[in-house]
The first five atom37 places (N, CA, C, CB, O) and aatype in JSON, in Angstrom:
{
  "aatype": [12, 15, 10, 16, 1, 1, 3, 0, 19, 0, 15, 19, 10, 0, 0, 10, 7, 19, 19, 19, 18, 0, 7, 2, 0, 5, 7, 16, 17, 18, 10, 7, 15, 2, 1, 17, 0, 9, 0, 16, 10, 13, 0, 9, 7, 9, 0, 7, 4, 16, 10, 7, 1, 12, 6, 0, 11, 5, 1, 16, 17, 0, 19, 19, 10, 0, 16, 10, 7, 19, 0, 0, 10, 0, 9, 0, 19, 0, 7, 10, 19, 16, 7, 15, 8, 0, 10, 10, 15, 0, 10, 10, 19, 19, 5, 10, 0, 10, 17, 10, 7, 0, 16, 10, 1, 8, 0, 16, 19, 14, 14, 0, 0, 8, 14, 0, 7, 16],
  "atom_mask": [
    [1, 1, 1, 1, 1],
    [1, 1, 1, 1, 1],
    [1, 1, 1, 1, 1],
    [1, 1, 1, 1, 1],
    [1, 1, 1, 1, 1],
    [1, 1, 1, 1, 1],
    [1, 1, 1, 1, 1],
    [1, 1, 1, 1, 1],
    [1, 1, 1, 1, 1],
    [1, 1, 1, 1, 1],
    [1, 1, 1, 1, 1],
    [1, 1, 1, 1, 1],
    [1, 1, 1, 1, 1],
    [1, 1, 1, 1, 1],
    [1, 1, 1, 1, 1],
    [1, 1, 1, 1, 1],
    [1, 1, 1, 0, 1],
    [1, 1, 1, 1, 1],
    [1, 1, 1, 1, 1],
    [1, 1, 1, 1, 1],
    [1, 1, 1, 1, 1],
    [1, 1, 1, 1, 1],
    [1, 1, 1, 0, 1],
    [1, 1, 1, 1, 1],
    [1, 1, 1, 1, 1],
    [1, 1, 1, 1, 1],
    [1, 1, 1, 0, 1],
    [1, 1, 1, 1, 1],
    [1, 1, 1, 1, 1],
    [1, 1, 1, 1, 1],
    [1, 1, 1, 1, 1],
    [1, 1, 1, 0, 1],
    [1, 1, 1, 1, 1],
    [1, 1, 1, 1, 1],
    [1, 1, 1, 1, 1],
    [1, 1, 1, 1, 1],
    [1, 1, 1, 1, 1],
    [1, 1, 1, 1, 1],
    [1, 1, 1, 1, 1],
    [1, 1, 1, 1, 1],
    [1, 1, 1, 1, 1],
    [1, 1, 1, 1, 1],
    [1, 1, 1, 1, 1],
    [1, 1, 1, 1, 1],
    [1, 1, 1, 0, 1],
    [1, 1, 1, 1, 1],
    [1, 1, 1, 1, 1],
    [1, 1, 1, 0, 1],
    [1, 1, 1, 1, 1],
    [1, 1, 1, 1, 1],
    [1, 1, 1, 1, 1],
    [1, 1, 1, 0, 1],
    [1, 1, 1, 1, 1],
    [1, 1, 1, 1, 1],
    [1, 1, 1, 1, 1],
    [1, 1, 1, 1, 1],
    [1, 1, 1, 1, 1],
    [1, 1, 1, 1, 1],
    [1, 1, 1, 1, 1],
    [1, 1, 1, 1, 1],
    [1, 1, 1, 1, 1],
    [1, 1, 1, 1, 1],
    [1, 1, 1, 1, 1],
    [1, 1, 1, 1, 1],
    [1, 1, 1, 1, 1],
    [1, 1, 1, 1, 1],
    [1, 1, 1, 1, 1],
    [1, 1, 1, 1, 1],
    [1, 1, 1, 0, 1],
    [1, 1, 1, 1, 1],
    [1, 1, 1, 1, 1],
    [1, 1, 1, 1, 1],
    [1, 1, 1, 1, 1],
    [1, 1, 1, 1, 1],
    [1, 1, 1, 1, 1],
    [1, 1, 1, 1, 1],
    [1, 1, 1, 1, 1],
    [1, 1, 1, 1, 1],
    [1, 1, 1, 0, 1],
    [1, 1, 1, 1, 1],
    [1, 1, 1, 1, 1],
    [1, 1, 1, 1, 1],
    [1, 1, 1, 0, 1],
    [1, 1, 1, 1, 1],
    [1, 1, 1, 1, 1],
    [1, 1, 1, 1, 1],
    [1, 1, 1, 1, 1],
    [1, 1, 1, 1, 1],
    [1, 1, 1, 1, 1],
    [1, 1, 1, 1, 1],
    [1, 1, 1, 1, 1],
    [1, 1, 1, 1, 1],
    [1, 1, 1, 1, 1],
    [1, 1, 1, 1, 1],
    [1, 1, 1, 1, 1],
    [1, 1, 1, 1, 1],
    [1, 1, 1, 1, 1],
    [1, 1, 1, 1, 1],
    [1, 1, 1, 1, 1],
    [1, 1, 1, 1, 1],
    [1, 1, 1, 0, 1],
    [1, 1, 1, 1, 1],
    [1, 1, 1, 1, 1],
    [1, 1, 1, 1, 1],
    [1, 1, 1, 1, 1],
    [1, 1, 1, 1, 1],
    [1, 1, 1, 1, 1],
    [1, 1, 1, 1, 1],
    [1, 1, 1, 1, 1],
    [1, 1, 1, 1, 1],
    [1, 1, 1, 1, 1],
    [1, 1, 1, 1, 1],
    [1, 1, 1, 1, 1],
    [1, 1, 1, 1, 1],
    [1, 1, 1, 1, 1],
    [1, 1, 1, 1, 1],
    [1, 1, 1, 0, 1],
    [1, 1, 1, 1, 1]
  ],
  "atom_positions": [
    [[-28.57, -2.75, 21.44], [-28.17, -2.01, 20.31], [-28.01, -3.12, 18.9], [-26.69, -1.21, 20.75], [-27.71, -4.3, 19.07]],
    [[-28.22, -2.61, 17.7], [-28.13, -2.83, 16.56], [-26.87, -2.58, 15.76], [-29.04, -2.29, 16.17], [-25.98, -1.76, 15.97]],
    [[-26.99, -3.4, 14.9], [-25.93, -3.35, 13.99], [-25.99, -2.09, 12.71], [-25.92, -4.83, 13.39], [-27.1, -2.3, 12.23]],
    [[-25.63, -1.39, 12.24], [-25.84, -0.7, 11.27], [-24.69, -0.46, 9.86], [-26.14, 0.39, 11.98], [-23.61, -1.05, 9.8]],
    [[-25.19, 0.52, 8.81], [-24.33, 0.84, 7.95], [-22.99, 1.06, 8.62], [-24.8, 1.92, 7.25], [-22.05, 0.35, 8.27]],
    [[-22.79, 2.15, 9.73], [-21.52, 1.46, 9.93], [-20.59, 0.17, 10.46], [-21.24, 2.05, 10.34], [-19.38, 0.24, 10.7]],
    [[-21.22, -0.72, 10.56], [-20.59, -2.21, 10.87], [-20.27, -3.06, 9.89], [-21.4, -3.0, 11.61], [-19.41, -3.92, 9.72]],
    [[-21.74, -2.31, 8.89], [-21.27, -3.05, 7.48], [-19.56, -2.39, 6.73], [-22.79, -2.63, 6.16], [-18.57, -3.07, 6.49]],
    [[-19.7, -1.25, 6.57], [-18.64, -0.93, 6.49], [-17.21, -0.97, 7.16], [-18.93, -0.27, 6.37], [-16.07, -0.78, 6.72]],
    [[-17.57, -1.18, 8.04], [-16.14, -1.82, 9.11], [-15.95, -3.24, 8.24], [-16.63, -2.25, 11.31], [-14.86, -3.41, 7.71]],
    [[-16.83, -4.12, 8.11], [-16.78, -5.27, 7.88], [-16.07, -5.44, 6.35], [-18.15, -5.8, 8.11], [-15.11, -6.08, 5.93]],
    [[-16.78, -4.77, 5.89], [-15.66, -4.6, 4.49], [-14.26, -3.96, 4.94], [-16.36, -3.42, 3.17], [-13.39, -4.31, 4.14]],
    [[-13.87, -3.29, 5.75], [-12.61, -2.57, 5.81], [-11.72, -3.96, 6.61], [-12.78, -0.84, 6.8], [-10.54, -4.26, 6.43]],
    [[-12.41, -4.42, 7.25], [-11.92, -5.6, 7.89], [-11.3, -6.71, 7.07], [-12.97, -6.14, 8.59], [-10.24, -7.27, 7.34]],
    [[-12.35, -7.05, 5.68], [-12.12, -8.16, 4.79], [-11.14, -7.36, 3.87], [-13.52, -8.83, 4.03], [-10.55, -7.96, 2.98]],
    [[-10.95, -6.09, 4.06], [-10.14, -5.58, 2.92], [-8.71, -5.65, 3.31], [-10.52, -4.11, 2.51], [-7.76, -5.66, 2.52]],
    [[-8.62, -5.72, 4.79], [-7.41, -5.96, 5.51], [-7.14, -7.46, 4.93], [0.0, 0.0, 0.0], [-6.31, -7.42, 4.02]],
    [[-7.59, -8.67, 5.19], [-7.15, -9.69, 4.76], [-6.48, -9.96, 3.66], [-7.86, -10.23, 4.78], [-5.52, -10.7, 3.42]],
    [[-7.59, -8.75, 2.6], [-7.08, -9.36, 1.1], [-5.92, -8.47, 0.7], [-8.33, -9.3, -0.2], [-5.55, -8.55, -0.47]],
    [[-5.11, -7.35, 1.79], [-4.1, -6.84, 1.87], [-2.96, -7.98, 2.29], [-4.32, -5.73, 2.7], [-1.87, -8.19, 1.76]],
    [[-3.53, -8.61, 3.33], [-2.5, -9.56, 3.74], [-2.14, -10.62, 2.69], [-2.94, -10.25, 4.99], [-1.06, -10.99, 2.23]],
    [[-3.36, -10.96, 2.46], [-3.08, -12.09, 1.01], [-2.32, -11.88, -0.03], [-4.18, -12.37, 0.22], [-1.47, -12.61, -0.56]],
    [[-2.77, -10.61, -0.33], [-1.53, -9.91, -1.7], [0.03, -10.16, -1.29], [0.0, 0.0, 0.0], [0.99, -10.67, -1.87]],
    [[-0.17, -9.6, -0.08], [1.6, -9.56, 0.55], [2.02, -10.72, 0.49], [1.95, -9.12, 2.15], [3.22, -10.84, 0.24]],
    [[0.94, -12.39, 0.77], [1.77, -13.39, 1.23], [1.8, -13.76, -0.48], [1.14, -14.6, 2.6], [2.52, -14.76, -0.58]],
    [[1.41, -13.46, -1.55], [1.59, -13.88, -2.82], [2.4, -12.93, -3.78], [0.3, -14.14, -3.32], [2.59, -13.07, -4.99]],
    [[2.82, -11.93, -2.97], [3.57, -10.89, -3.48], [3.59, -9.98, -4.36], [0.0, 0.0, 0.0], [4.62, -9.48, -4.81]],
    [[2.04, -9.61, -4.8], [1.43, -9.44, -5.41], [1.63, -7.35, -5.67], [0.25, -10.32, -4.86], [1.48, -6.54, -4.75]],
    [[1.96, -7.01, -7.04], [1.46, -5.54, -6.88], [2.98, -4.91, -5.8], [-0.5, -5.5, -5.89], [4.11, -5.37, -5.68]],
    [[2.5, -4.03, -5.36], [3.03, -2.76, -4.25], [3.35, -3.7, -3.14], [1.73, -1.39, -3.69], [4.37, -3.61, -2.46]],
    [[2.25, -4.79, -2.97], [2.14, -5.69, -1.75], [2.99, -6.37, -1.3], [1.37, -6.48, -1.79], [3.02, -6.88, -0.18]],
    [[3.91, -6.44, -2.32], [5.07, -7.6, -1.97], [5.73, -7.2, -1.32], [0.0, 0.0, 0.0], [6.61, -8.0, -1.0]],
    [[5.82, -5.68, -0.6], [6.45, -5.3, 0.3], [5.82, -5.12, 1.59], [6.96, -4.39, -0.09], [4.8, -4.47, 1.79]],
    [[6.75, -5.93, 2.76], [6.07, -5.66, 3.94], [5.8, -4.29, 4.35], [6.71, -6.21, 4.88], [4.64, -4.18, 4.75]],
    [[6.54, -3.12, 4.39], [6.53, -1.75, 4.33], [5.32, -1.33, 4.04], [7.38, -1.23, 3.5], [4.59, -0.73, 4.82]],
    [[4.99, -1.7, 2.62], [3.76, -1.27, 1.96], [2.6, -1.83, 2.44], [3.78, -1.51, 0.65], [1.52, -1.24, 2.43]],
    [[2.81, -3.03, 2.89], [1.51, -3.63, 3.15], [0.92, -3.49, 4.57], [1.61, -5.02, 2.85], [-0.23, -3.81, 4.88]],
    [[1.9, -2.95, 5.41], [1.83, -2.1, 6.69], [1.34, -0.88, 6.49], [3.08, -1.9, 7.33], [0.59, -0.35, 7.32]],
    [[1.65, -0.35, 5.49], [1.34, 1.28, 5.96], [-0.48, 1.5, 5.17], [2.96, 2.73, 4.96], [-1.29, 2.42, 5.26]],
    [[-0.55, -0.06, 4.31], [-1.89, -0.2, 3.64], [-3.03, -0.72, 5.17], [-1.7, -1.64, 2.14], [-4.18, -0.46, 5.53]],
    [[-2.12, -1.37, 5.59], [-3.14, -1.66, 6.87], [-3.57, -0.7, 7.64], [-2.63, -2.48, 7.83], [-4.68, -0.64, 8.18]],
    [[-2.41, 0.33, 7.73], [-2.4, 1.08, 8.54], [-3.24, 2.32, 8.53], [-1.35, 1.23, 8.64], [-3.43, 2.98, 9.56]],
    [[-3.63, 2.58, 7.63], [-4.27, 3.48, 6.71], [-6.1, 2.39, 6.49], [-2.95, 3.69, 4.94], [-7.15, 3.03, 6.55]],
    [[-6.13, 1.43, 6.34], [-7.29, 0.44, 6.69], [-7.8, 0.87, 7.84], [-6.91, -1.03, 6.85], [-8.97, 1.25, 7.93]],
    [[-6.8, 0.84, 9.03], [-7.21, 0.9, 10.19], [-7.85, 2.19, 10.84], [0.0, 0.0, 0.0], [-8.82, 2.16, 11.6]],
    [[-7.14, 3.4, 10.42], [-7.38, 4.75, 10.74], [-8.87, 4.65, 10.25], [-6.33, 5.93, 10.0], [-9.87, 4.91, 10.91]],
    [[-8.81, 4.25, 9.02], [-10.42, 4.58, 8.25], [-11.36, 3.72, 9.26], [-10.65, 3.86, 6.27], [-12.53, 4.09, 9.31]],
    [[-11.12, 3.01, 9.78], [-12.05, 1.75, 10.26], [-12.15, 2.7, 11.65], [0.0, 0.0, 0.0], [-13.29, 3.07, 11.92]],
    [[-11.02, 3.17, 12.63], [-11.13, 4.3, 13.71], [-12.13, 4.98, 13.4], [-10.02, 5.22, 13.88], [-13.01, 4.76, 14.23]],
    [[-12.62, 6.04, 12.28], [-13.43, 6.72, 12.15], [-14.68, 6.18, 12.48], [-13.29, 7.15, 11.14], [-15.47, 6.95, 13.03]],
    [[-15.0, 5.12, 12.29], [-16.35, 4.85, 12.41], [-17.04, 3.83, 13.68], [-16.63, 4.3, 11.08], [-17.94, 2.99, 13.7]],
    [[-16.09, 4.4, 14.7], [-16.09, 3.8, 15.78], [-17.17, 4.93, 16.76], [0.0, 0.0, 0.0], [-17.28, 6.04, 16.23]],
    [[-17.7, 4.8, 17.68], [-17.57, 5.88, 18.56], [-18.5, 5.17, 19.94], [-18.22, 7.46, 17.77], [-19.01, 4.05, 19.85]],
    [[-18.59, 6.01, 21.16], [-18.74, 5.24, 22.37], [-19.57, 6.16, 23.35], [-17.29, 4.81, 22.99], [-19.64, 7.38, 23.29]],
    [[-20.21, 5.31, 24.28], [-20.83, 5.53, 24.87], [-20.29, 6.27, 26.08], [-21.37, 4.65, 24.88], [-19.08, 6.08, 25.96]],
    [[-20.46, 6.98, 27.17], [-20.03, 7.38, 28.36], [-20.15, 6.06, 29.34], [-20.88, 8.65, 28.8], [-19.15, 5.92, 30.04]],
    [[-20.94, 5.29, 29.49], [-21.44, 4.25, 30.21], [-20.82, 2.79, 29.53], [-23.09, 4.4, 30.2], [-21.12, 1.68, 29.97]],
    [[-19.94, 3.0, 28.4], [-19.28, 1.52, 28.12], [-17.89, 1.63, 28.16], [-19.63, 0.86, 26.7], [-17.15, 1.48, 27.18]],
    [[-17.57, 1.87, 29.21], [-16.26, 1.84, 29.66], [-14.88, 0.73, 29.84], [-16.55, 2.19, 30.64], [-13.67, 0.92, 29.76]],
    [[-15.6, -0.33, 30.09], [-15.12, -1.72, 29.83], [-14.54, -1.61, 28.56], [-16.21, -2.83, 29.86], [-13.34, -1.53, 28.28]],
    [[-15.72, -1.61, 27.68], [-14.8, -1.96, 26.04], [-14.44, -0.81, 25.52], [-15.69, -2.71, 24.7], [-14.01, -0.83, 24.37]],
    [[-14.51, 0.38, 26.19], [-13.67, 1.35, 25.81], [-12.13, 1.27, 26.03], [-14.12, 2.39, 26.39], [-11.2, 1.66, 25.32]],
    [[-12.13, 0.54, 27.38], [-10.46, 0.43, 28.2], [-10.13, -0.57, 26.68], [-10.28, -0.72, 30.43], [-9.35, -0.22, 25.8]],
    [[-10.97, -1.91, 26.68], [-10.4, -3.0, 25.72], [-9.6, -2.24, 24.45], [-11.73, -4.01, 25.09], [-8.41, -2.29, 24.12]],
    [[-10.75, -1.52, 23.87], [-10.8, -1.29, 22.24], [-9.61, -0.43, 22.58], [-12.33, -0.51, 21.31], [-8.58, -0.82, 22.04]],
    [[-9.51, 0.61, 23.32], [-8.48, 1.73, 22.92], [-7.11, 1.04, 23.42], [-8.81, 3.35, 23.72], [-6.03, 1.43, 22.99]],
    [[-7.27, -0.21, 24.54], [-5.73, -0.76, 24.33], [-5.24, -1.46, 23.23], [-5.39, -1.61, 25.27], [-4.04, -1.44, 22.95]],
    [[-6.05, -2.05, 22.6], [-6.12, -2.78, 21.18], [-5.98, -1.9, 20.3], [-7.34, -3.52, 20.83], [-5.49, -2.45, 19.31]],
    [[-6.21, -0.42, 20.04], [-5.86, 0.71, 19.05], [-4.74, 0.92, 19.39], [0.0, 0.0, 0.0], [-3.94, 0.6, 18.51]],
    [[-4.22, 1.38, 20.42], [-2.78, 1.67, 20.82], [-1.71, 0.24, 20.59], [-2.84, 2.16, 22.53], [-0.81, 0.33, 19.75]],
    [[-1.81, -0.53, 21.08], [-1.66, -1.86, 20.12], [-0.81, -1.81, 18.7], [-3.16, -2.29, 19.68], [0.37, -1.88, 18.34]],
    [[-2.07, -1.64, 18.12], [-2.22, -1.59, 16.5], [-1.14, -0.71, 16.46], [-3.72, -1.03, 15.72], [-0.01, -1.05, 16.1]],
    [[-1.6, 0.93, 16.98], [-0.58, 1.57, 16.82], [1.15, 1.9, 16.58], [-0.89, 1.77, 17.29], [1.72, 2.55, 15.7]],
    [[1.73, 1.12, 17.88], [2.93, 0.63, 18.14], [3.15, -0.09, 17.12], [3.1, 0.0, 19.29], [3.97, 0.28, 16.28]],
    [[2.28, -1.6, 16.93], [2.58, -2.47, 15.51], [2.76, -2.06, 14.66], [1.87, -3.19, 14.99], [3.37, -2.83, 13.92]],
    [[2.48, -0.72, 14.06], [1.8, -0.55, 12.84], [3.2, 0.41, 12.78], [-0.03, 0.04, 12.69], [3.76, 0.3, 11.69]],
    [[3.84, 1.28, 13.65], [5.22, 1.94, 13.7], [6.68, 1.23, 13.98], [5.09, 2.9, 14.7], [7.76, 1.52, 13.47]],
    [[6.35, 0.14, 15.03], [7.32, -0.61, 14.54], [7.58, -1.43, 13.6], [7.56, -1.04, 15.11], [8.77, -1.75, 13.47]],
    [[6.51, -2.06, 12.63], [6.43, -2.68, 11.51], [6.91, -2.05, 10.58], [0.0, 0.0, 0.0], [7.77, -2.66, 9.94]],
    [[6.53, -0.41, 10.05], [7.33, 0.47, 9.1], [8.56, 0.79, 9.22], [6.89, 1.53, 8.99], [9.28, 0.83, 8.22]],
    [[9.12, 1.12, 10.73], [10.32, 0.97, 10.7], [11.03, -0.35, 10.18], [10.59, 1.25, 11.84], [11.94, -0.33, 9.36]],
    [[10.35, -1.79, 10.91], [11.57, -2.9, 10.64], [11.31, -3.62, 9.29], [11.65, -4.14, 11.89], [12.15, -4.28, 8.68]],
    [[10.34, -3.45, 8.99], [9.35, -4.36, 7.7], [9.11, -5.28, 7.85], [0.0, 0.0, 0.0], [8.82, -5.97, 6.88]],
    [[9.08, -5.82, 9.12], [9.0, -7.43, 9.35], [7.57, -8.11, 8.96], [9.28, -7.77, 11.01], [6.48, -7.54, 8.83]],
    [[7.66, -8.55, 8.92], [6.13, -9.69, 8.32], [5.5, -10.37, 9.82], [6.84, -11.54, 6.99], [4.32, -10.21, 10.12]],
    [[6.01, -10.77, 10.29], [5.54, -11.35, 11.51], [4.71, -9.82, 12.77], [7.22, -12.25, 12.22], [4.08, -9.91, 13.83]],
    [[5.19, -8.54, 11.87], [4.78, -7.42, 12.64], [3.33, -6.95, 11.78], [6.12, -6.19, 12.71], [2.28, -6.7, 12.38]],
    [[3.46, -6.89, 10.34], [2.29, -7.35, 9.59], [1.31, -8.23, 10.24], [2.72, -8.01, 8.48], [0.31, -7.68, 10.68]],
    [[1.43, -9.56, 10.39], [0.27, -10.56, 10.56], [-0.08, -9.83, 12.05], [0.74, -12.51, 10.56], [-1.29, -9.72, 12.26]],
    [[0.81, -9.3, 13.12], [0.36, -8.73, 14.4], [-0.67, -7.88, 13.99], [1.43, -7.99, 15.24], [-1.86, -7.87, 14.3]],
    [[-0.07, -7.21, 13.28], [-1.33, -5.77, 13.03], [-2.77, -6.4, 12.27], [-0.55, -4.28, 11.62], [-3.84, -5.85, 12.53]],
    [[-2.73, -7.45, 11.44], [-3.67, -7.57, 11.07], [-4.48, -8.76, 12.23], [-3.41, -7.8, 9.63], [-5.6, -9.2, 11.96]],
    [[-3.98, -9.04, 13.1], [-4.34, -9.99, 14.19], [-5.13, -8.92, 15.06], [-2.95, -10.79, 15.01], [-6.24, -9.02, 15.58]],
    [[-4.31, -7.94, 15.06], [-5.3, -7.07, 15.86], [-6.22, -6.09, 15.8], [-4.87, -6.64, 16.46], [-6.89, -5.59, 16.7]],
    [[-6.19, -5.77, 14.18], [-7.12, -4.99, 13.66], [-8.72, -5.66, 13.73], [-6.62, -4.72, 12.24], [-9.84, -5.22, 13.96]],
    [[-8.03, -7.18, 13.34], [-9.4, -8.19, 13.3], [-10.19, -8.26, 14.85], [-8.83, -9.98, 12.85], [-11.4, -8.15, 15.02]],
    [[-9.34, -8.45, 15.71], [-9.87, -8.48, 17.45], [-10.64, -7.16, 17.29], [-8.41, -8.39, 18.96], [-11.83, -7.31, 17.57]],
    [[-10.19, -5.42, 16.79], [-10.69, -4.63, 16.91], [-12.15, -4.6, 16.36], [-9.93, -3.94, 16.62], [-13.15, -4.19, 16.94]],
    [[-12.03, -5.18, 14.93], [-13.3, -5.08, 14.41], [-14.25, -6.17, 15.31], [-13.24, -5.38, 12.75], [-15.38, -5.71, 15.45]],
    [[-14.09, -7.41, 15.91], [-15.15, -8.22, 16.38], [-15.42, -7.44, 17.59], [-14.81, -9.76, 16.61], [-16.6, -7.17, 17.82]],
    [[-14.32, -6.95, 18.58], [-14.84, -6.0, 19.5], [-15.89, -4.87, 19.23], [0.0, 0.0, 0.0], [-16.92, -4.81, 19.92]],
    [[-15.65, -4.1, 18.35], [-16.38, -3.54, 18.41], [-17.81, -3.82, 17.44], [-15.71, -2.61, 18.39], [-18.73, -3.01, 17.45]],
    [[-17.85, -4.98, 16.68], [-18.95, -5.37, 16.06], [-20.05, -5.9, 17.46], [-18.47, -6.6, 14.86], [-21.21, -5.6, 17.74]],
    [[-19.05, -6.8, 18.11], [-20.01, -7.51, 19.47], [-20.61, -6.54, 20.46], [-19.06, -8.53, 20.5], [-21.66, -6.64, 21.11]],
    [[-19.44, -5.26, 20.44], [-20.16, -4.39, 21.4], [-21.43, -3.93, 20.84], [-19.33, -3.2, 21.81], [-22.43, -4.05, 21.55]],
    [[-21.56, -3.42, 19.63], [-22.7, -2.75, 19.17], [-24.29, -3.78, 18.99], [-22.13, -2.11, 17.7], [-25.49, -3.51, 19.05]],
    [[-23.33, -5.29, 18.7], [-24.8, -6.29, 18.56], [-25.5, -6.53, 20.22], [-24.29, -8.21, 17.78], [-26.66, -6.89, 20.4]],
    [[-24.36, -6.19, 21.5], [-25.27, -6.89, 22.47], [-25.2, -5.7, 23.67], [-24.66, -8.61, 22.97], [-25.63, -6.08, 24.76]],
    [[-24.72, -4.33, 23.62], [-24.44, -3.19, 24.61], [-25.89, -2.71, 24.31], [-23.01, -2.0, 24.3], [-25.95, -2.61, 23.08]],
    [[-27.1, -2.37, 24.87], [-28.11, -1.72, 24.55], [-27.66, -0.02, 24.47], [-29.23, -2.15, 25.59], [-26.82, 0.52, 25.19]],
    [[-28.37, 0.57, 23.53], [-28.2, 1.57, 23.33], [-28.47, 2.88, 24.95], [-29.06, 1.56, 22.05], [-29.49, 2.84, 25.63]],
    [[-27.73, 3.51, 25.13], [-27.99, 4.54, 26.53], [-29.13, 5.48, 26.14], [-26.52, 5.61, 26.99], [-29.29, 6.09, 25.08]],
    [[-29.97, 5.46, 27.33], [-31.29, 6.39, 27.25], [-30.43, 7.97, 26.87], [-32.36, 6.4, 29.1], [-29.57, 8.47, 27.59]],
    [[-30.86, 8.47, 25.75], [-30.75, 9.65, 25.48], [-31.68, 10.87, 26.08], [-30.79, 9.55, 24.27], [-32.84, 10.65, 26.41]],
    [[-31.0, 12.36, 26.22], [-31.63, 13.1, 26.81], [-32.65, 13.66, 25.75], [-30.79, 13.96, 27.49], [-32.32, 13.55, 24.57]],
    [[-34.23, 14.42, 26.14], [-34.84, 15.04, 25.66], [-34.28, 15.57, 24.41], [-35.18, 15.71, 26.45], [-33.16, 16.03, 24.65]],
    [[-34.6, 15.7, 23.13], [-34.08, 16.75, 21.89], [-32.58, 16.55, 21.83], [0.0, 0.0, 0.0], [-31.98, 17.61, 21.64]],
    [[-31.81, 15.47, 21.93], [-30.71, 15.29, 21.63], [-30.76, 14.11, 20.56], [-29.96, 15.14, 22.79], [-29.71, 13.69, 20.05]]
  ]
}
């Protein structure tokens, strides 16, 4: 498989997540609050999820990426409740792992054969 525009957009979203984290560390604007930064990272993560799609024969990748996705959701919810900076950091790390995993999958896994007419 090859990298596509979706991968480029996902890369921009991953970079935006790093900017949000850095903005929180600098105490800029509303990102000075851990909860707002977590909410923003959560929204960026949801946007990134809409870019993904999985072929039926890619079960190993699906399990790994889905597990990371569930972990990101749990971390985001816990972070919104507690406002913890540690959970903000963990959310960023998990989101970057998701981005890296999806990008590697797209770059290394050959496309599945599509039936004629699809």
